[in-house]
TORGU-774365 format. One record per residue (C-alpha): residue in three letters; x, y, z; residue number from 1. Coordinates in nm, 2 decimals. Layout:
N
+------+--------+--------+--------+-----+
: type :      x :      y :      z : seq :
+------+--------+--------+--------+-----+
:  ala :      X :      Y :      Z : NUM :
...
+------+--------+--------+--------+-----+
This chain:
249
+------+--------+--------+--------+-----+
: type :      x :      y :      z : seq :
+------+--------+--------+--------+-----+
:  met :   4.52 :   6.01 :  -0.26 :   1 :
:  gly :   4.47 :   5.66 :  -0.11 :   2 :
:  lys :   4.66 :   5.37 :  -0.17 :   3 :
:  lys :   4.56 :   5.17 :  -0.48 :   4 :
:  leu :   4.43 :   4.83 :  -0.40 :   5 :
:  ser :   4.55 :   4.53 :  -0.59 :   6 :
:  ser :   4.31 :   4.31 :  -0.80 :   7 :
:  asp :   4.34 :   4.03 :  -0.53 :   8 :
:  glu :   4.24 :   4.30 :  -0.27 :   9 :
:  leu :   3.95 :   4.43 :  -0.48 :  10 :
:  trp :   3.82 :   4.08 :  -0.53 :  11 :
:  ala :   3.85 :   4.00 :  -0.15 :  12 :
:  lys :   3.66 :   4.34 :  -0.05 :  13 :
:  ser :   3.39 :   4.28 :  -0.31 :  14 :
:  asn :   3.32 :   3.92 :  -0.21 :  15 :
:  arg :   3.36 :   3.97 :   0.19 :  16 :
:  trp :   3.00 :   3.87 :   0.22 :  17 :
:  ala :   3.07 :   3.51 :   0.07 :  18 :
:  ile :   3.23 :   3.37 :   0.38 :  19 :
:  pro :   2.95 :   3.46 :   0.63 :  20 :
:  tyr :   2.71 :   3.33 :   0.36 :  21 :
:  ala :   2.90 :   3.00 :   0.34 :  22 :
:  asp :   2.89 :   2.97 :   0.71 :  23 :
:  leu :   2.49 :   3.01 :   0.70 :  24 :
:  val :   2.45 :   2.76 :   0.44 :  25 :
:  thr :   2.67 :   2.51 :   0.63 :  26 :
:  leu :   2.46 :   2.56 :   0.93 :  27 :
:  leu :   2.14 :   2.52 :   0.75 :  28 :
:  leu :   2.26 :   2.20 :   0.60 :  29 :
:  thr :   2.38 :   2.08 :   0.95 :  30 :
:  phe :   2.02 :   2.17 :   1.09 :  31 :
:  phe :   1.83 :   1.97 :   0.83 :  32 :
:  val :   2.07 :   1.69 :   0.85 :  33 :
:  leu :   2.01 :   1.68 :   1.23 :  34 :
:  leu :   1.64 :   1.72 :   1.18 :  35 :
:  leu :   1.63 :   1.42 :   0.93 :  36 :
:  val :   1.81 :   1.22 :   1.19 :  37 :
:  ile :   1.59 :   1.30 :   1.47 :  38 :
:  leu :   1.27 :   1.23 :   1.26 :  39 :
:  asn :   1.42 :   0.88 :   1.15 :  40 :
:  glu :   1.51 :   0.80 :   1.49 :  41 :
:  asp :   1.16 :   0.88 :   1.59 :  42 :
:  glu :   1.01 :   0.67 :   1.33 :  43 :
:  lys :   1.23 :   0.38 :   1.43 :  44 :
:  leu :   1.11 :   0.43 :   1.79 :  45 :
:  val :   0.75 :   0.40 :   1.67 :  46 :
:  glu :   0.83 :   0.10 :   1.46 :  47 :
:  lys :   0.99 :  -0.06 :   1.78 :  48 :
:  glu :   0.68 :   0.02 :   1.98 :  49 :
:  ile :   0.44 :  -0.13 :   1.72 :  50 :
:  ser :   0.65 :  -0.45 :   1.69 :  51 :
:  lys :   0.63 :  -0.48 :   2.08 :  52 :
:  leu :   0.26 :  -0.47 :   2.06 :  53 :
:  leu :   0.23 :  -0.71 :   1.76 :  54 :
:  asp :   0.46 :  -0.96 :   1.97 :  55 :
:  glu :   0.23 :  -0.92 :   2.26 :  56 :
:  thr :  -0.08 :  -0.96 :   2.07 :  57 :
:  glu :   0.05 :  -1.27 :   1.91 :  58 :
:  glu :   0.12 :  -1.41 :   2.24 :  59 :
:  val :  -0.24 :  -1.33 :   2.38 :  60 :
:  leu :  -0.39 :  -1.50 :   2.08 :  61 :
:  lys :  -0.18 :  -1.83 :   2.09 :  62 :
:  lys :  -0.24 :  -1.83 :   2.46 :  63 :
:  asn :  -0.63 :  -1.82 :   2.43 :  64 :
:  ile :  -0.68 :  -1.99 :   2.10 :  65 :
:  arg :  -0.60 :  -2.35 :   2.14 :  66 :
:  asn :  -0.73 :  -2.57 :   1.84 :  67 :
:  lys :  -0.55 :  -2.80 :   1.59 :  68 :
:  asn :  -0.71 :  -2.64 :   1.30 :  69 :
:  val :  -0.58 :  -2.29 :   1.40 :  70 :
:  glu :  -0.23 :  -2.16 :   1.33 :  71 :
:  ile :  -0.10 :  -1.82 :   1.46 :  72 :
:  ile :   0.21 :  -1.67 :   1.31 :  73 :
:  arg :   0.38 :  -1.33 :   1.36 :  74 :
:  glu :   0.41 :  -1.15 :   1.02 :  75 :
:  asp :   0.60 :  -0.83 :   0.93 :  76 :
:  lys :   0.33 :  -0.59 :   0.98 :  77 :
:  gly :   0.09 :  -0.79 :   1.18 :  78 :
:  val :  -0.03 :  -1.13 :   1.30 :  79 :
:  lys :  -0.17 :  -1.40 :   1.07 :  80 :
:  ile :  -0.44 :  -1.64 :   1.19 :  81 :
:  thr :  -0.49 :  -1.94 :   0.97 :  82 :
:  leu :  -0.82 :  -2.17 :   0.97 :  83 :
:  arg :  -0.81 :  -2.52 :   0.83 :  84 :
:  gly :  -1.04 :  -2.81 :   0.85 :  85 :
:  lys :  -1.42 :  -2.82 :   0.75 :  86 :
:  ile :  -1.48 :  -2.45 :   0.76 :  87 :
:  phe :  -1.74 :  -2.46 :   0.48 :  88 :
:  pro :  -1.95 :  -2.75 :   0.32 :  89 :
:  ser :  -1.82 :  -2.85 :  -0.02 :  90 :
:  ala :  -1.86 :  -2.58 :  -0.29 :  91 :
:  ser :  -2.05 :  -2.36 :  -0.05 :  92 :
:  asp :  -1.98 :  -2.02 :   0.13 :  93 :
:  lys :  -2.20 :  -2.10 :   0.43 :  94 :
:  ile :  -1.97 :  -2.14 :   0.74 :  95 :
:  asn :  -2.01 :  -2.48 :   0.93 :  96 :
:  asp :  -2.24 :  -2.41 :   1.23 :  97 :
:  lys :  -1.98 :  -2.66 :   1.43 :  98 :
:  leu :  -1.71 :  -2.38 :   1.37 :  99 :
:  leu :  -1.91 :  -2.10 :   1.53 : 100 :
:  pro :  -1.79 :  -2.15 :   1.90 : 101 :
:  leu :  -1.42 :  -2.14 :   1.77 : 102 :
:  leu :  -1.50 :  -1.82 :   1.58 : 103 :
:  gln :  -1.67 :  -1.67 :   1.86 : 104 :
:  asn :  -1.35 :  -1.74 :   2.07 : 105 :
:  ile :  -1.12 :  -1.60 :   1.80 : 106 :
:  gly :  -1.34 :  -1.27 :   1.80 : 107 :
:  gly :  -1.36 :  -1.23 :   2.16 : 108 :
:  val :  -0.99 :  -1.28 :   2.21 : 109 :
:  thr :  -0.92 :  -1.04 :   1.92 : 110 :
:  val :  -1.13 :  -0.77 :   2.08 : 111 :
:  asn :  -0.93 :  -0.79 :   2.39 : 112 :
:  ala :  -0.59 :  -0.81 :   2.24 : 113 :
:  pro :  -0.35 :  -0.54 :   2.32 : 114 :
:  leu :  -0.33 :  -0.43 :   1.95 : 115 :
:  phe :  -0.70 :  -0.31 :   1.95 : 116 :
:  asn :  -0.68 :  -0.15 :   2.29 : 117 :
:  ile :  -0.41 :   0.12 :   2.29 : 118 :
:  tyr :  -0.68 :   0.39 :   2.24 : 119 :
:  ser :  -0.97 :   0.22 :   2.46 : 120 :
:  lys :  -1.07 :   0.38 :   2.79 : 121 :
:  asn :  -1.19 :   0.02 :   2.89 : 122 :
:  asp :  -0.82 :  -0.07 :   2.92 : 123 :
:  pro :  -0.62 :   0.19 :   3.10 : 124 :
:  val :  -0.35 :  -0.04 :   3.19 : 125 :
:  asn :  -0.27 :  -0.10 :   2.83 : 126 :
:  val :  -0.32 :   0.27 :   2.74 : 127 :
:  lys :  -0.07 :   0.37 :   3.01 : 128 :
:  lys :   0.16 :   0.12 :   2.89 : 129 :
:  arg :   0.14 :   0.26 :   2.53 : 130 :
:  lys :   0.16 :   0.64 :   2.64 : 131 :
:  ser :   0.49 :   0.69 :   2.47 : 132 :
:  leu :   0.37 :   0.54 :   2.15 : 133 :
:  ile :   0.03 :   0.73 :   2.15 : 134 :
:  lys :   0.23 :   1.06 :   2.22 : 135 :
:  arg :   0.48 :   1.00 :   1.92 : 136 :
:  leu :   0.19 :   0.92 :   1.69 : 137 :
:  arg :  -0.02 :   1.24 :   1.80 : 138 :
:  asp :   0.26 :   1.47 :   1.78 : 139 :
:  lys :   0.29 :   1.39 :   1.41 : 140 :
:  lys :  -0.10 :   1.37 :   1.39 : 141 :
:  asp :  -0.09 :   1.02 :   1.31 : 142 :
:  thr :  -0.27 :   0.71 :   1.45 : 143 :
:  leu :  -0.24 :   0.34 :   1.45 : 144 :
:  phe :  -0.49 :   0.17 :   1.23 : 145 :
:  val :  -0.54 :  -0.20 :   1.23 : 146 :
:  glu :  -0.71 :  -0.37 :   0.94 : 147 :
:  ile :  -0.86 :  -0.71 :   0.97 : 148 :
:  arg :  -0.81 :  -0.88 :   0.62 : 149 :
:  val :  -0.96 :  -1.20 :   0.54 : 150 :
:  glu :  -0.83 :  -1.43 :   0.24 : 151 :
:  gly :  -1.00 :  -1.71 :   0.12 : 152 :
:  his :  -0.81 :  -2.00 :  -0.05 : 153 :
:  thr :  -0.94 :  -2.32 :  -0.23 : 154 :
:  asp :  -0.80 :  -2.64 :  -0.37 : 155 :
:  asp :  -0.71 :  -2.70 :  -0.74 : 156 :
:  leu :  -1.01 :  -2.92 :  -0.81 : 157 :
:  pro :  -1.27 :  -2.75 :  -1.04 : 158 :
:  leu :  -1.64 :  -2.72 :  -0.92 : 159 :
:  pro :  -1.90 :  -2.93 :  -1.04 : 160 :
:  ser :  -2.14 :  -2.77 :  -1.30 : 161 :
:  gly :  -2.49 :  -2.67 :  -1.15 : 162 :
:  tyr :  -2.35 :  -2.52 :  -0.85 : 163 :
:  glu :  -2.38 :  -2.15 :  -0.71 : 164 :
:  phe :  -2.04 :  -2.05 :  -0.81 : 165 :
:  glu :  -1.87 :  -2.09 :  -1.16 : 166 :
:  asn :  -1.52 :  -2.13 :  -1.03 : 167 :
:  asn :  -1.30 :  -2.14 :  -0.72 : 168 :
:  trp :  -1.21 :  -1.77 :  -0.75 : 169 :
:  gln :  -1.58 :  -1.68 :  -0.69 : 170 :
:  leu :  -1.62 :  -1.94 :  -0.42 : 171 :
:  ser :  -1.31 :  -1.81 :  -0.23 : 172 :
:  ser :  -1.41 :  -1.47 :  -0.25 : 173 :
:  ala :  -1.76 :  -1.54 :  -0.13 : 174 :
:  arg :  -1.62 :  -1.76 :   0.15 : 175 :
:  ser :  -1.39 :  -1.46 :   0.27 : 176 :
:  leu :  -1.69 :  -1.22 :   0.26 : 177 :
:  ser :  -1.89 :  -1.46 :   0.48 : 178 :
:  met :  -1.60 :  -1.47 :   0.73 : 179 :
:  val :  -1.56 :  -1.09 :   0.73 : 180 :
:  gln :  -1.95 :  -1.05 :   0.80 : 181 :
:  leu :  -1.96 :  -1.30 :   1.08 : 182 :
:  leu :  -1.63 :  -1.15 :   1.24 : 183 :
:  ala :  -1.76 :  -0.79 :   1.21 : 184 :
:  asn :  -2.09 :  -0.91 :   1.40 : 185 :
:  ile :  -1.87 :  -1.09 :   1.68 : 186 :
:  thr :  -1.63 :  -0.83 :   1.74 : 187 :
:  gly :  -1.86 :  -0.52 :   1.68 : 188 :
:  phe :  -1.55 :  -0.35 :   1.50 : 189 :
:  pro :  -1.67 :  -0.09 :   1.23 : 190 :
:  ala :  -1.69 :  -0.21 :   0.86 : 191 :
:  ser :  -1.40 :   0.02 :   0.80 : 192 :
:  arg :  -1.16 :  -0.21 :   0.97 : 193 :
:  phe :  -1.24 :  -0.51 :   0.73 : 194 :
:  ser :  -1.13 :  -0.64 :   0.38 : 195 :
:  ala :  -1.21 :  -0.96 :   0.20 : 196 :
:  leu :  -0.99 :  -1.13 :  -0.08 : 197 :
:  gly :  -1.05 :  -1.46 :  -0.26 : 198 :
:  tyr :  -0.75 :  -1.61 :  -0.43 : 199 :
:  gly :  -0.91 :  -1.94 :  -0.55 : 200 :
:  glu :  -0.66 :  -2.22 :  -0.62 : 201 :
:  tyr :  -0.39 :  -1.96 :  -0.72 : 202 :
:  arg :  -0.18 :  -1.92 :  -0.40 : 203 :
:  pro :  -0.13 :  -2.28 :  -0.27 : 204 :
:  glu :   0.09 :  -2.37 :   0.03 : 205 :
:  ile :   0.17 :  -2.69 :  -0.13 : 206 :
:  gln :   0.19 :  -2.76 :  -0.50 : 207 :
:  val :   0.02 :  -3.08 :  -0.58 : 208 :
:  glu :   0.09 :  -3.13 :  -0.94 : 209 :
:  asn :   0.40 :  -3.35 :  -0.88 : 210 :
:  ile :   0.26 :  -3.55 :  -0.58 : 211 :
:  lys :   0.18 :  -3.90 :  -0.72 : 212 :
:  asp :   0.08 :  -4.06 :  -0.39 : 213 :
:  arg :  -0.31 :  -4.02 :  -0.39 : 214 :
:  lys :  -0.33 :  -3.98 :   0.00 : 215 :
:  lys :  -0.07 :  -3.73 :   0.01 : 216 :
:  arg :  -0.23 :  -3.54 :  -0.26 : 217 :
:  ala :  -0.54 :  -3.53 :  -0.08 : 218 :
:  glu :  -0.36 :  -3.40 :   0.24 : 219 :
:  ala :  -0.19 :  -3.14 :   0.03 : 220 :
:  arg :  -0.52 :  -3.02 :  -0.12 : 221 :
:  ala :  -0.68 :  -3.02 :   0.25 : 222 :
:  arg :  -0.40 :  -2.78 :   0.35 : 223 :
:  asn :  -0.45 :  -2.57 :   0.07 : 224 :
:  arg :  -0.81 :  -2.52 :   0.16 : 225 :
:  arg :  -0.80 :  -2.26 :   0.42 : 226 :
:  val :  -0.90 :  -1.91 :   0.54 : 227 :
:  glu :  -0.64 :  -1.66 :   0.66 : 228 :
:  ile :  -0.71 :  -1.36 :   0.90 : 229 :
:  tyr :  -0.44 :  -1.10 :   0.88 : 230 :
:  leu :  -0.43 :  -0.83 :   1.17 : 231 :
:  asp :  -0.23 :  -0.58 :   0.99 : 232 :
:  ala :  -0.12 :  -0.26 :   1.18 : 233 :
:  thr :  -0.03 :   0.06 :   0.98 : 234 :
:  val :   0.05 :   0.42 :   1.07 : 235 :
:  gln :  -0.21 :   0.64 :   0.91 : 236 :
:  lys :  -0.32 :   1.00 :   0.96 : 237 :
:  lys :  -0.53 :   1.09 :   1.26 : 238 :
:  lys :  -0.83 :   1.19 :   1.06 : 239 :
:  leu :  -0.89 :   0.81 :   0.97 : 240 :
:  ile :  -0.94 :   0.69 :   1.34 : 241 :
:  glu :  -1.29 :   0.65 :   1.44 : 242 :
:  pro :  -1.43 :   0.91 :   1.68 : 243 :
:  asp :  -1.52 :   0.68 :   1.96 : 244 :
:  leu :  -1.15 :   0.54 :   1.99 : 245 :
:  glu :  -1.04 :   0.87 :   2.07 : 246 :
:  ile :  -0.90 :   0.94 :   2.42 : 247 :
:  thr :  -0.74 :   1.22 :   2.61 : 248 :
:  leu :  -0.39 :   1.17 :   2.74 : 249 :
+------+--------+--------+--------+-----+
């Protein structure tokens, strides 16, 4: 008759699977933690590459678009082009004809900017330079999508009665849409790249209520009357990319 096992020995014998199971769980947790670290690091690398692309695009725009009424600023997720001056006649959404050469210039420079050519066969140097970024995006079945968002802003003066638009909100929306339609024609980009928004007088750069000097108040209102063109870069699923932009690496 065999030796009778103690309660501790019986417990250890019946639970001997627990140690290798715990080891397995630990290994799995370690694997998933490492996988998460790798994915986060990959996302950071993609963000870094896109940031470089935006910096280069800003540089190209500033170098080739020189006008006192144009301001180009690097934003967090893109580049902003602000237009001021006599863009539209008073209370109208018809773009001033004298502004057309400038808008042609903006459209032409934008089309050839690095941000819009990472998939283009017409710019093999830029494509080769972005090969690492493109590969990372495609490995995740993602793509870089660039939206051209146009925002219209007016001053705080109410519109006279009898005009086409009832208020500044309608006017700014119509103006941004006019700008979108013109830029779409100039660039040849598909309509899916564009969006138009109007904010009326509700997002001024300068608050005019407390400005008592008439000249300074007029200058502030002139600065608030503007059109902002945003080139926003976002990572989206590959199915959203236009077929004609697809290339083979």
